Backbone as CSV, one residue per row, in Angstrom:
resi,resn,N_x,N_y,N_z,CA_x,CA_y,CA_z,C_x,C_y,C_z
1,MET,0.842,-1.198,0.000,0.000,0.000,0.000,0.875,1.244,0.000
2,LYS,0.431,2.251,-0.735,1.161,3.508,-0.807,0.388,4.612,-0.073
3,VAL,1.155,5.464,0.612,0.573,6.602,1.321,1.389,7.846,1.002
4,LEU,0.698,8.919,0.655,1.350,10.202,0.440,1.291,11.014,1.722
5,VAL,2.420,11.606,2.110,2.497,12.470,3.285,2.925,13.855,2.815
6,THR,2.034,14.844,2.961,2.320,16.176,2.405,2.792,17.233,3.407
7,PRO,2.403,17.201,4.705,2.762,18.322,5.591,4.269,18.442,5.783
8,ARG,4.753,19.679,5.732,6.184,19.924,5.838,6.738,19.584,7.219
9,SER,5.910,19.750,8.261,6.409,19.519,9.619,6.195,18.089,10.097
10,PHE,5.510,17.259,9.309,5.239,15.882,9.734,6.555,15.131,9.912
11,GLY,6.743,14.558,11.105,7.927,13.747,11.374,9.209,14.522,11.518
12,LYS,9.144,15.858,11.472,10.371,16.663,11.530,11.118,16.430,12.825
13,ASN,10.380,16.380,13.926,11.013,16.140,15.223,10.787,14.716,15.716
14,ASN,10.063,13.931,14.924,9.794,12.553,15.308,9.813,11.677,14.050
15,PRO,10.995,11.465,13.468,11.087,10.680,12.231,10.621,9.245,12.388
16,GLY,10.462,8.788,13.628,9.969,7.438,13.865,8.570,7.217,13.329
17,LEU,7.825,8.311,13.067,6.487,8.164,12.497,6.550,7.509,11.119
18,PHE,7.584,7.842,10.345,7.743,7.208,9.039,8.045,5.722,9.201
19,ASP,8.842,5.379,10.224,9.147,3.970,10.486,7.878,3.217,10.867
20,ASP,6.998,3.865,11.646,5.745,3.215,12.040,4.892,2.890,10.820
21,LEU,4.854,3.817,9.872,4.090,3.565,8.651,4.704,2.413,7.858
22,ARG,6.022,2.399,7.758,6.684,1.338,6.991,6.491,-0.020,7.654
23,ARG,6.541,-0.057,8.987,6.337,-1.326,9.702,4.926,-1.856,9.490
24,ALA,4.011,-0.952,9.202,2.628,-1.376,8.936,2.441,-1.809,7.486
25,GLY,3.543,-1.897,6.745,3.462,-2.355,5.366,3.150,-1.263,4.370
26,VAL,3.439,-0.011,4.748,3.104,1.129,3.900,4.353,1.657,3.202
27,GLU,4.233,1.896,1.907,5.275,2.594,1.156,4.965,4.086,1.214
28,VAL,5.879,4.863,1.777,5.636,6.282,2.020,6.178,7.122,0.875
29,ILE,5.326,7.986,0.351,5.731,8.983,-0.634,5.714,10.328,0.061
30,ARG,6.836,11.030,0.056,6.965,12.269,0.822,6.954,13.499,-0.081
31,ASN,6.460,14.585,0.485,6.520,15.887,-0.172,7.917,16.460,0.049
32,ASP,8.697,16.499,-0.999,10.083,16.975,-0.875,10.271,18.350,-1.504
33,THR,9.166,19.065,-1.729,9.258,20.376,-2.382,9.551,21.503,-1.412
34,GLY,9.265,21.295,-0.124,9.431,22.359,0.860,8.272,23.325,0.894
35,GLY,7.212,23.030,0.139,6.054,23.921,0.104,4.759,23.147,-0.063
36,VAL,3.665,23.884,-0.230,2.361,23.275,-0.453,2.315,22.750,-1.882
37,LEU,1.793,21.537,-2.050,1.746,20.923,-3.373,0.625,21.524,-4.224
38,SER,0.871,21.643,-5.510,-0.151,22.113,-6.441,-1.150,20.996,-6.728
39,LYS,-2.264,21.344,-7.344,-3.243,20.328,-7.728,-2.625,19.301,-8.673
40,GLU,-1.865,19.788,-9.635,-1.273,18.892,-10.615,-0.307,17.900,-9.952
41,ARG,0.489,18.404,-9.016,1.440,17.528,-8.326,0.711,16.538,-7.427
42,MET,-0.346,17.001,-6.759,-1.148,16.109,-5.921,-1.745,14.983,-6.762
43,MET,-2.285,15.324,-7.924,-2.892,14.315,-8.785,-1.870,13.272,-9.223
44,ALA,-0.671,13.726,-9.540,0.371,12.797,-9.980,0.820,11.875,-8.850
45,LEU,1.016,12.430,-7.673,1.525,11.637,-6.551,0.470,10.702,-5.961
46,LEU,-0.791,11.091,-6.036,-1.861,10.291,-5.433,-2.370,9.163,-6.322
47,ALA,-1.944,9.129,-7.565,-2.532,8.214,-8.545,-2.618,6.770,-8.058
48,ASP,-1.582,6.287,-7.381,-1.551,4.887,-6.930,-1.675,4.740,-5.417
49,CYS,-2.060,5.829,-4.723,-2.065,5.802,-3.260,-3.376,5.268,-2.690
50,HIS,-3.233,4.563,-1.571,-4.392,4.065,-0.828,-4.774,5.005,0.307
51,GLY,-3.831,5.864,0.709,-4.094,6.791,1.803,-3.260,8.044,1.654
52,VAL,-3.654,9.100,2.395,-2.889,10.347,2.374,-2.990,11.019,3.732
53,ILE,-1.852,11.502,4.222,-1.816,12.405,5.369,-1.598,13.787,4.785
54,VAL,-2.578,14.668,4.951,-2.583,15.916,4.207,-2.646,17.123,5.133
55,GLY,-1.956,18.185,4.744,-2.033,19.453,5.463,-3.025,20.370,4.783
56,ILE,-2.521,21.439,4.134,-3.407,22.389,3.466,-3.349,22.241,1.951
57,ASP,-2.749,21.164,1.475,-2.660,20.899,0.049,-4.045,20.576,-0.509
58,PRO,-4.304,20.863,-1.795,-5.654,20.694,-2.351,-6.081,19.243,-2.510
59,LEU,-7.275,18.954,-2.035,-7.898,17.634,-2.215,-9.347,17.846,-2.660
60,ASP,-9.502,18.553,-3.766,-10.854,18.772,-4.279,-11.281,17.558,-5.107
61,ALA,-12.464,17.633,-5.714,-13.015,16.486,-6.435,-12.112,16.061,-7.579
62,GLU,-11.519,17.017,-8.278,-10.651,16.686,-9.405,-9.422,15.908,-8.949
63,VAL,-8.822,16.344,-7.849,-7.656,15.635,-7.321,-8.051,14.250,-6.828
64,LEU,-9.144,14.175,-6.093,-9.589,12.890,-5.556,-9.959,11.908,-6.659
65,ALA,-10.542,12.411,-7.739,-10.918,11.541,-8.855,-9.708,10.920,-9.528
66,ALA,-8.556,11.545,-9.387,-7.320,11.021,-9.970,-6.681,9.947,-9.089
67,ALA,-7.322,9.625,-7.969,-6.785,8.633,-7.029,-7.827,7.543,-6.784
68,PRO,-8.055,6.664,-7.749,-9.131,5.664,-7.638,-8.935,4.648,-6.524
69,ARG,-7.704,4.492,-6.034,-7.446,3.517,-4.967,-7.560,4.123,-3.570
70,LEU,-7.738,5.427,-3.489,-7.713,6.118,-2.200,-8.861,5.656,-1.311
71,ARG,-8.527,5.318,-0.061,-9.538,4.845,0.883,-9.547,5.629,2.195
72,ALA,-8.496,6.381,2.477,-8.447,7.104,3.749,-7.685,8.414,3.591
73,VAL,-8.261,9.484,4.150,-7.626,10.800,4.204,-7.473,11.163,5.676
74,ALA,-6.245,11.349,6.115,-5.986,11.761,7.491,-5.536,13.213,7.476
75,LYS,-6.402,14.106,7.945,-6.040,15.529,7.982,-5.070,15.772,9.127
76,TYR,-3.968,16.418,8.804,-2.950,16.801,9.787,-3.343,18.198,10.258
77,GLY,-4.335,18.233,11.158,-4.979,19.464,11.581,-6.468,19.225,11.699
78,VAL,-7.247,20.299,11.681,-8.695,20.134,11.857,-9.521,20.737,10.720
79,GLY,-9.009,21.733,10.018,-9.788,22.385,8.973,-9.938,21.494,7.747
80,LEU,-11.163,21.348,7.267,-11.439,20.471,6.127,-11.767,21.248,4.854
81,ASP,-11.506,22.549,4.834,-11.910,23.362,3.690,-11.129,23.037,2.419
82,ASN,-9.977,22.384,2.549,-9.219,22.004,1.359,-9.567,20.606,0.861
83,ILE,-10.541,19.959,1.512,-10.929,18.585,1.178,-12.389,18.571,0.746
84,ASP,-12.676,17.936,-0.380,-14.071,17.777,-0.811,-14.664,16.604,-0.035
85,VAL,-15.218,16.918,1.121,-15.732,15.877,2.020,-16.914,15.143,1.382
86,ASP,-17.763,15.859,0.648,-18.905,15.212,-0.011,-18.437,14.156,-1.004
87,TYR,-17.400,14.475,-1.760,-16.846,13.488,-2.693,-16.377,12.253,-1.921
88,CYS,-15.683,12.490,-0.814,-15.177,11.366,-0.018,-16.316,10.495,0.503
89,ILE,-17.380,11.135,0.973,-18.520,10.384,1.500,-19.123,9.497,0.411
90,HIS,-19.282,10.047,-0.780,-19.936,9.307,-1.864,-19.027,8.283,-2.530
91,HIS,-17.747,8.304,-2.192,-16.816,7.337,-2.775,-16.127,6.492,-1.702
92,ASP,-16.759,6.418,-0.537,-16.278,5.550,0.554,-14.826,5.817,0.943
93,ILE,-14.471,7.091,0.974,-13.146,7.495,1.457,-13.324,8.077,2.847
94,THR,-12.714,7.465,3.840,-12.868,7.910,5.224,-11.961,9.118,5.492
95,VAL,-12.531,10.147,6.118,-11.784,11.367,6.446,-11.686,11.510,7.962
96,SER,-10.486,11.738,8.460,-10.276,11.928,9.902,-9.550,13.241,10.140
97,ARG,-9.589,13.712,11.390,-8.920,14.953,11.779,-8.157,14.732,13.074
98,THR,-7.213,15.602,13.362,-6.454,15.514,14.620,-7.005,16.557,15.594
99,VAL,-8.233,16.347,15.996,-8.942,17.318,16.832,-8.246,17.486,18.185
100,GLY,-7.969,18.727,18.549,-7.392,19.041,19.855,-5.883,18.953,19.931
101,ALA,-5.248,18.423,18.882,-3.805,18.208,18.957,-3.017,19.507,18.997
102,ASN,-3.508,20.543,18.319,-2.714,21.780,18.220,-3.402,22.997,18.826
103,SER,-4.481,22.777,19.577,-5.275,23.908,20.080,-4.461,24.847,20.960
104,GLU,-3.702,24.297,21.874,-2.917,25.126,22.788,-1.829,25.883,22.028
105,ALA,-1.197,25.213,21.071,-0.129,25.858,20.304,-0.662,27.025,19.484
106,VAL,-1.814,26.835,18.825,-2.381,27.911,18.013,-2.824,29.070,18.898
107,ALA,-3.404,28.743,20.049,-3.820,29.800,20.978,-2.620,30.593,21.477
108,ASP,-1.526,29.914,21.774,-0.298,30.612,22.182,0.156,31.572,21.100
109,TYR,0.140,31.110,19.859,0.635,31.946,18.766,-0.279,33.142,18.530
110,ALA,-1.593,32.912,18.633,-2.542,34.023,18.490,-2.260,35.095,19.536
111,PHE,-1.980,34.656,20.773,-1.675,35.632,21.820,-0.312,36.273,21.600
112,ALA,0.637,35.509,21.067,1.948,36.087,20.753,1.805,37.188,19.707
113,LEU,0.991,36.942,18.680,0.747,37.965,17.665,0.066,39.183,18.279
114,MET,-0.899,38.922,19.141,-1.641,39.996,19.809,-0.693,40.932,20.550
115,LEU,0.184,40.352,21.341,1.124,41.136,22.134,2.154,41.831,21.240
116,ALA,2.617,41.120,20.208,3.615,41.698,19.318,3.081,42.920,18.591
117,VAL,1.820,42.831,18.127,1.223,43.963,17.422,0.940,45.105,18.390
118,ALA,0.354,44.772,19.548,-0.012,45.819,20.514,1.209,46.597,20.980
119,ARG,2.300,45.901,21.252,3.492,46.543,21.797,4.570,46.830,20.746
120,LYS,4.256,46.596,19.472,5.161,46.915,18.354,6.521,46.233,18.519
121,VAL,6.463,44.983,18.959,7.693,44.262,19.300,8.621,44.117,18.101
122,VAL,8.069,43.767,16.947,8.913,43.534,15.772,9.581,44.826,15.313
123,THR,8.825,45.915,15.307,9.376,47.207,14.890,10.457,47.676,15.860
124,ILE,10.207,47.513,17.141,11.198,47.916,18.148,12.481,47.101,17.997
125,ASP,12.321,45.804,17.780,13.480,44.939,17.592,14.302,45.402,16.382
126,ALA,13.607,45.704,15.270,14.317,46.156,14.067,15.070,47.454,14.326
127,LYS,14.448,48.380,15.055,15.110,49.642,15.371,16.345,49.413,16.245
128,CYS,16.191,48.556,17.233,17.319,48.285,18.132,18.503,47.684,17.374
129,ARG,18.227,46.846,16.390,19.306,46.244,15.596,20.027,47.270,14.735
130,ARG,19.373,48.430,14.530,20.008,49.540,13.813,20.610,50.547,14.796
131,ARG,20.714,50.147,16.061,21.232,50.992,17.143,20.338,52.209,17.405
132,ASP,19.059,52.075,17.081,18.087,53.138,17.334,17.332,52.775,18.604
133,TRP,17.647,53.485,19.684,17.073,53.159,20.996,15.880,54.065,21.338
134,SER,15.252,54.639,20.320,14.074,55.479,20.568,12.908,54.608,21.030
135,LYS,11.988,55.198,21.741,10.880,54.449,22.331,9.616,54.623,21.499
136,LEU,8.868,53.520,21.343,7.577,53.538,20.668,6.488,53.228,21.687
137,THR,5.381,53.911,21.576,4.272,53.707,22.502,3.298,52.678,21.933
138,GLY,3.029,51.661,22.718,2.105,50.616,22.288,0.766,50.700,23.011
139,LEU,0.017,49.624,22.917,-1.306,49.536,23.530,-1.290,48.501,24.648
140,ASP,-2.201,48.684,25.611,-2.346,47.727,26.712,-3.237,46.555,26.278
141,ILE,-2.814,45.354,26.621,-3.644,44.162,26.404,-4.381,43.797,27.686
142,GLY,-3.710,43.904,28.824,-4.357,43.631,30.101,-5.567,44.524,30.300
143,GLY,-6.718,43.914,30.569,-7.938,44.663,30.813,-8.664,45.124,29.563
144,ALA,-8.121,44.832,28.364,-8.767,45.233,27.116,-9.941,44.302,26.807
145,THR,-10.704,44.643,25.782,-11.832,43.814,25.360,-11.401,42.927,24.197
146,LEU,-11.570,41.629,24.373,-11.155,40.633,23.388,-12.389,40.055,22.714
147,GLY,-12.448,40.125,21.403,-13.537,39.518,20.651,-13.057,38.264,19.956
148,ILE,-13.694,37.132,20.264,-13.293,35.848,19.684,-14.407,35.366,18.760
149,ILE,-14.097,35.217,17.490,-15.070,34.717,16.515,-14.706,33.264,16.217
150,GLY,-15.502,32.358,16.776,-15.222,30.932,16.688,-14.733,30.418,18.024
151,LEU,-15.625,29.702,18.728,-15.275,29.233,20.074,-15.214,27.705,20.130
152,GLY,-14.493,27.149,19.158,-14.171,25.728,19.211,-12.990,25.527,20.145
153,ALA,-12.223,24.477,19.895,-11.122,24.137,20.797,-10.107,25.267,20.907
154,VAL,-9.713,25.861,19.768,-8.715,26.927,19.803,-9.292,28.181,20.432
155,GLY,-10.490,28.559,20.028,-11.117,29.756,20.571,-11.255,29.700,22.077
156,ARG,-11.579,28.531,22.591,-11.712,28.384,24.046,-10.361,28.511,24.743
157,CYS,-9.310,28.004,24.107,-7.974,28.162,24.686,-7.554,29.634,24.691
158,VAL,-7.923,30.361,23.642,-7.627,31.792,23.603,-8.394,32.516,24.699
159,ALA,-9.658,32.113,24.903,-10.466,32.735,25.962,-9.820,32.535,27.329
160,ALA,-9.279,31.354,27.576,-8.618,31.084,28.854,-7.422,32.009,29.046
161,ARG,-6.679,32.252,27.987,-5.539,33.154,28.083,-6.001,34.594,28.302
162,GLY,-7.086,34.965,27.624,-7.630,36.303,27.800,-8.080,36.554,29.228
163,LYS,-8.683,35.538,29.850,-9.093,35.670,31.249,-7.876,35.903,32.138
164,GLY,-6.768,35.240,31.805,-5.545,35.431,32.582,-5.014,36.854,32.497
165,PHE,-5.353,37.556,31.409,-4.951,38.950,31.245,-6.039,39.914,31.723
166,GLY,-7.052,39.384,32.369,-8.107,40.235,32.893,-8.943,40.908,31.823
167,MET,-9.074,40.277,30.667,-9.789,40.880,29.556,-11.293,40.617,29.632
168,ARG,-12.061,41.563,29.173,-13.489,41.334,28.928,-13.574,40.559,27.614
169,ILE,-14.341,39.469,27.596,-14.339,38.607,26.417,-15.726,38.555,25.790
170,LEU,-15.773,38.951,24.516,-16.975,38.845,23.703,-16.801,37.662,22.769
171,GLY,-17.846,36.875,22.572,-17.715,35.688,21.739,-18.828,35.553,20.736
172,ASN,-18.512,34.843,19.654,-19.504,34.522,18.639,-19.195,33.145,18.081
173,ASP,-20.235,32.313,18.009,-20.058,30.975,17.456,-21.407,30.492,16.941
174,VAL,-21.384,29.763,15.833,-22.648,29.280,15.257,-23.317,28.247,16.157
175,ALA,-22.520,27.531,16.948,-23.073,26.550,17.891,-22.766,27.051,19.306
176,TRP,-23.568,27.973,19.797,-23.292,28.630,21.068,-23.519,27.682,22.239
177,ASP,-22.514,27.550,23.079,-22.593,26.718,24.277,-22.910,27.632,25.455
178,HIS,-24.188,27.751,25.767,-24.619,28.699,26.793,-24.043,28.347,28.167
179,VAL,-24.030,27.075,28.495,-23.554,26.652,29.819,-22.078,26.999,29.987
180,TRP,-21.278,26.660,28.972,-19.842,26.955,29.046,-19.599,28.460,29.096
181,ALA,-20.287,29.203,28.243,-20.081,30.651,28.178,-20.454,31.323,29.493
182,LEU,-21.552,30.886,30.088,-21.984,31.459,31.365,-20.951,31.164,32.444
183,ARG,-20.445,29.944,32.451,-19.453,29.556,33.462,-18.156,30.334,33.295
184,GLU,-17.768,30.587,32.049,-16.494,31.256,31.769,-16.609,32.773,31.679
185,GLY,-17.828,33.295,31.764,-18.012,34.739,31.712,-17.841,35.327,30.325
186,ILE,-18.181,34.560,29.289,-18.070,35.014,27.907,-19.398,35.659,27.497
187,GLU,-19.343,36.872,26.995,-20.553,37.574,26.570,-20.837,37.278,25.098
188,ARG,-22.060,36.852,24.811,-22.417,36.533,23.425,-22.788,37.803,22.667
189,GLU,-22.132,38.012,21.515,-22.425,39.174,20.689,-22.381,38.773,19.219
190,ASP,-23.048,39.561,18.368,-22.937,39.318,16.932,-21.613,39.884,16.425
191,VAL,-21.268,39.526,15.194,-19.962,39.899,14.659,-19.823,41.417,14.536
192,ASP,-20.889,42.095,14.140,-20.823,43.554,14.015,-20.499,44.214,15.351
193,THR,-21.153,43.747,16.411,-20.904,44.316,17.739,-19.466,44.068,18.175
194,ILE,-18.969,42.863,17.905,-17.572,42.558,18.236,-16.634,43.497,17.490
195,CYS,-16.914,43.741,16.218,-16.056,44.643,15.434,-16.072,46.059,16.003
196,ARG,-17.229,46.493,16.503,-17.338,47.848,17.051,-16.699,47.983,18.419
197,GLU,-16.833,46.960,19.271,-16.476,47.103,20.680,-15.131,46.512,21.076
198,ALA,-14.649,45.524,20.339,-13.435,44.824,20.775,-12.177,45.629,20.478
199,ASP,-11.239,45.564,21.407,-9.914,46.130,21.187,-9.058,45.183,20.357
200,VAL,-9.303,43.893,20.544,-8.614,42.858,19.768,-9.681,41.900,19.245
201,ILE,-9.631,41.613,17.947,-10.529,40.639,17.328,-9.674,39.499,16.819
202,THR,-10.002,38.268,17.213,-9.208,37.125,16.789,-10.129,36.074,16.173
203,LEU,-9.722,35.540,15.028,-10.561,34.642,14.232,-10.153,33.188,14.440
204,HIS,-11.146,32.368,14.819,-10.901,30.943,15.044,-12.063,30.100,14.542
205,THR,-12.701,30.569,13.486,-13.844,29.866,12.932,-13.434,29.101,11.681
206,ALA,-14.222,28.091,11.346,-13.951,27.313,10.136,-14.277,28.132,8.896
207,LEU,-13.624,27.815,7.806,-13.925,28.457,6.530,-15.074,27.714,5.867
208,THR,-16.184,28.396,5.684,-17.370,27.859,5.032,-17.881,28.922,4.059
209,PRO,-18.844,28.576,3.215,-19.424,29.609,2.351,-19.991,30.785,3.144
210,GLU,-20.454,30.519,4.365,-21.035,31.574,5.190,-19.973,32.465,5.827
211,THR,-18.802,31.920,6.114,-17.763,32.703,6.789,-16.743,33.307,5.834
212,GLN,-16.731,32.864,4.588,-15.764,33.408,3.641,-15.977,34.908,3.475
213,GLY,-14.915,35.676,3.676,-14.994,37.123,3.551,-15.816,37.803,4.624
214,MET,-15.991,37.152,5.768,-16.855,37.711,6.814,-16.305,39.029,7.369
215,LEU,-14.986,39.168,7.434,-14.388,40.449,7.820,-14.174,41.248,6.536
216,ASP,-15.249,41.864,6.060,-15.209,42.617,4.816,-14.939,44.092,5.095
217,ALA,-14.984,44.908,4.048,-14.674,46.331,4.195,-15.613,47.010,5.181
218,ARG,-16.882,46.641,5.141,-17.848,47.270,6.062,-17.498,46.970,7.510
219,ARG,-17.215,45.713,7.809,-16.920,45.350,9.196,-15.555,45.882,9.636
220,ILE,-14.589,45.886,8.746,-13.308,46.491,9.088,-13.498,47.975,9.383
221,GLY,-14.428,48.595,8.665,-14.733,49.998,8.903,-15.378,50.270,10.242
222,LEU,-15.969,49.231,10.857,-16.575,49.387,12.183,-15.539,49.374,13.298
223,MET,-14.350,48.877,13.015,-13.352,48.669,14.053,-12.779,49.988,14.566
224,LYS,-12.380,49.978,15.824,-11.781,51.148,16.448,-10.448,51.506,15.781
225,PRO,-10.059,52.757,15.813,-8.732,53.115,15.271,-7.588,52.483,16.060
226,THR,-7.886,52.020,17.280,-6.878,51.349,18.106,-7.029,49.828,18.075
227,ALA,-7.879,49.313,17.191,-8.168,47.874,17.177,-7.042,47.077,16.529
228,ILE,-6.984,45.802,16.945,-6.016,44.848,16.399,-6.791,43.653,15.869
229,LEU,-6.429,43.189,14.669,-7.036,41.980,14.100,-6.000,40.869,14.071
230,ILE,-6.399,39.695,14.584,-5.533,38.518,14.585,-6.211,37.432,13.768
231,ASN,-5.462,36.806,12.860,-6.027,35.690,12.090,-5.021,34.554,12.017
232,THR,-5.340,33.459,12.716,-4.546,32.235,12.630,-5.394,31.099,12.058
233,ALA,-6.546,31.440,11.474,-7.476,30.409,10.997,-7.328,30.175,9.496
234,ARG,-7.956,31.021,8.681,-7.863,30.916,7.227,-7.852,32.320,6.630
235,GLY,-7.011,32.543,5.634,-6.919,33.850,5.009,-8.224,34.287,4.371
236,GLU,-8.986,33.326,3.868,-10.213,33.644,3.148,-11.313,34.215,4.039
237,LEU,-11.129,34.201,5.342,-12.112,34.802,6.240,-12.118,36.322,6.140
238,VAL,-11.047,36.889,5.601,-10.858,38.345,5.587,-10.779,38.852,4.153
239,ASP,-11.394,39.994,3.906,-11.200,40.708,2.641,-9.816,41.350,2.717
240,GLU,-8.837,40.712,2.108,-7.450,41.152,2.265,-7.211,42.542,1.694
241,ALA,-7.868,42.870,0.585,-7.677,44.199,-0.005,-8.193,45.276,0.942
242,ALA,-9.335,45.022,1.572,-9.901,45.995,2.507,-9.020,46.134,3.742
243,LEU,-8.494,45.013,4.243,-7.611,45.073,5.406,-6.317,45.789,5.064
244,LEU,-5.757,45.500,3.917,-4.509,46.147,3.515,-4.696,47.662,3.424
245,ALA,-5.830,48.072,2.878,-6.110,49.511,2.781,-6.226,50.142,4.161
246,ALA,-6.905,49.457,5.077,-7.070,49.984,6.438,-5.733,50.098,7.146
247,LEU,-4.841,49.138,6.924,-3.515,49.174,7.540,-2.659,50.292,6.938
248,LYS,-2.715,50.431,5.625,-1.950,51.492,4.968,-2.371,52.869,5.467
249,GLU,-3.691,53.044,5.620,-4.232,54.339,6.032,-4.275,54.506,7.548
250,LYS,-3.807,53.462,8.262,-3.745,53.458,9.721,-5.110,53.740,10.342
251,ARG,-6.148,53.116,9.742,-7.496,53.218,10.296,-7.701,52.243,11.437
252,ILE,-6.803,51.253,11.586,-6.754,50.398,12.767,-5.299,50.363,13.235
253,HIS,-5.095,49.905,14.466,-3.740,49.913,15.024,-2.826,48.944,14.294
254,GLY,-3.349,47.738,14.000,-2.487,46.768,13.338,-3.139,45.410,13.223
255,ALA,-2.379,44.466,12.679,-2.875,43.108,12.485,-1.740,42.114,12.662
256,GLY,-2.096,40.919,13.115,-1.179,39.795,13.191,-1.759,38.676,12.359
257,LEU,-1.095,38.313,11.268,-1.673,37.395,10.283,-0.755,36.203,10.052
258,ASP,-1.243,35.030,10.389,-0.483,33.804,10.140,-0.959,33.102,8.881
259,VAL,-2.048,33.602,8.290,-2.646,32.947,7.127,-3.042,33.997,6.094
260,PHE,-2.953,33.611,4.831,-3.340,34.470,3.715,-4.066,33.620,2.686
261,VAL,-4.796,34.290,1.798,-5.476,33.572,0.724,-4.449,32.856,-0.136
262,GLU,-3.383,33.568,-0.470,-2.268,32.976,-1.207,-1.031,33.098,-0.346
263,GLU,-0.321,31.991,-0.149,0.837,31.988,0.744,2.092,31.578,-0.006
264,PRO,3.114,32.445,0.011,3.125,33.795,0.575,2.357,34.776,-0.301
265,PRO,1.866,35.885,0.277,1.128,36.864,-0.522,2.049,37.536,-1.543
266,LYS,1.481,37.850,-2.720,2.294,38.439,-3.789,2.439,39.954,-3.667
267,ASP,1.448,40.607,-3.053,1.473,42.066,-2.978,2.615,42.530,-2.075
268,ASP,3.545,43.286,-2.631,4.710,43.752,-1.877,4.332,44.638,-0.695
269,ALA,3.145,45.236,-0.739,2.741,46.157,0.335,2.706,45.467,1.692
270,TRP,2.381,44.179,1.722,2.338,43.463,3.000,3.697,43.496,3.695
271,TYR,4.760,43.451,2.914,6.111,43.347,3.467,6.692,44.701,3.866
272,GLU,5.996,45.750,3.482,6.491,47.096,3.744,5.841,47.753,4.953
273,LEU,4.751,47.195,5.439,4.014,47.798,6.547,4.656,47.478,7.891
274,GLU,4.705,48.462,8.765,5.228,48.234,10.117,4.125,47.848,11.092
275,ASN,2.852,48.020,10.713,1.761,47.730,11.649,1.121,46.376,11.401
276,VAL,1.857,45.483,10.770,1.389,44.108,10.603,2.542,43.164,10.923
277,VAL,2.226,42.093,11.652,3.194,41.030,11.920,2.772,39.825,11.087
278,LEU,3.679,39.337,10.261,3.379,38.252,9.330,3.826,36.910,9.880
279,GLY,3.041,35.876,9.574,3.401,34.512,9.936,3.314,33.612,8.723
280,SER,4.061,32.528,8.720,4.143,31.615,7.575,3.259,30.394,7.764
281,HIS,2.020,30.620,8.243,1.076,29.532,8.540,1.742,28.546,9.516
282,THR,2.248,29.117,10.590,3.112,28.355,11.498,2.578,28.256,12.915
283,SER,1.319,28.673,13.130,0.809,28.753,14.501,0.786,27.415,15.223
284,SER,0.675,26.318,14.486,0.636,25.001,15.138,2.001,24.330,15.165
285,SER,3.033,25.037,14.717,4.352,24.413,14.581,5.164,24.512,15.868
286,THR,4.778,23.724,16.842,5.604,23.520,18.031,5.979,22.048,18.092
287,ARG,7.013,21.745,18.826,7.442,20.348,18.926,6.314,19.460,19.444
288,GLY,5.651,19.932,20.495,4.595,19.117,21.080,3.410,18.935,20.148
289,ALA,2.970,20.023,19.511,1.795,19.950,18.642,2.058,19.095,17.411
290,THR,3.230,19.269,16.783,3.498,18.498,15.580,3.650,17.009,15.894
291,GLU,4.245,16.693,17.035,4.370,15.286,17.409,2.996,14.673,17.681
292,THR,2.139,15.416,18.375,0.801,14.902,18.680,-0.036,14.771,17.418
293,MET,0.012,15.797,16.547,-0.732,15.718,15.287,-0.235,14.558,14.431
294,GLY,1.082,14.391,14.373,1.646,13.306,13.583,1.221,11.953,14.079
295,ARG,1.302,11.752,15.398,0.900,10.474,15.975,-0.582,10.199,15.737
296,MET,-1.433,11.207,15.951,-2.865,11.022,15.737,-3.166,10.739,14.268
297,ALA,-2.489,11.457,13.356,-2.735,11.260,11.933,-2.352,9.843,11.495
298,VAL,-1.208,9.348,11.969,-0.778,7.991,11.633,-1.784,6.972,12.166
299,ASN,-2.169,7.123,13.422,-3.122,6.180,14.008,-4.454,6.210,13.274
300,ASN,-4.919,7.419,12.951,-6.190,7.541,12.234,-6.110,6.888,10.855
301,LEU,-5.012,7.149,10.159,-4.856,6.619,8.808,-4.803,5.093,8.802
302,LEU,-3.966,4.523,9.664,-3.827,3.065,9.700,-5.138,2.398,10.113
303,ARG,-5.836,2.997,11.052,-7.152,2.468,11.455,-8.133,2.459,10.297
304,ASP,-8.206,3.581,9.579,-9.206,3.694,8.520,-8.830,2.872,7.283
305,MET,-7.546,2.766,7.005,-7.134,1.924,5.884,-7.393,0.455,6.181
306,SER,-7.175,0.065,7.425,-7.439,-1.315,7.840,-8.926,-1.635,7.751
307,ALA,-9.740,-0.691,8.169,-11.198,-0.907,8.164,-11.763,-0.992,6.763
308,SER,-11.061,-0.406,5.787,-11.588,-0.381,4.420,-11.224,-1.610,3.614
309,ARG,-10.408,-2.467,4.173,-9.971,-3.659,3.419,-11.124,-4.645,3.243
């Protein structure tokens, strides 16, 4: 049996995961490009595969149709927006996720971006390296209002960190957990209200037709001039042109972005702004998270491939 493994961080700190697959009788095909695979490359590599451990590489209907032997898809992460799940259901391809494996790591990174943008850490560091010891005034995070859009595993971890900073927390989720929110002191608000009232807005919702472009020009226009936007979820949740314009014109304080519609973004303006901190889709890349995701993905894949025989 052949299995394609696409995530760049899979097995990086735990190469024994590849040995586990081989001991199970699996021939491993690895992504050796150092980047996300194109549709064409995915189709070529998957042609004879029975399983795939996939990150954010494309697995739409066209790619899946090119893999007639495929029986199991193990997502290395939780977001399924790059996978045509309906196609998988109708063609008896089992799809699994590594739920909870990277929640703490992503929440840490979201808060790291929050603090870096608020206190202008990256800009200050760059100035200091030029022997410029001038002081820049940042914003307070302690006691600020935090708006969390998406209160799944990651959103809840972010809320816990926000409570530690004494923040007022506004939340929005399509599946509102009233009992949990009441216990944790999370105030339920619609997205417009969060955009108007929050000092920091952080996105942790899934990408769906309903959420695509949810932070559009109108909602960005509702944000305070001192507001910060954090996105560690999916680039498509935000109207990037509208956000870029707001950052250029300094209509908001700044943004911390670990995800973009196209990675890396082509527009040079992103690299020239001092009020944005950029990430390389790396929020889940910690030793602990990658090892846990890798182990869960291998176990899920071997289980589902075995069940399909």
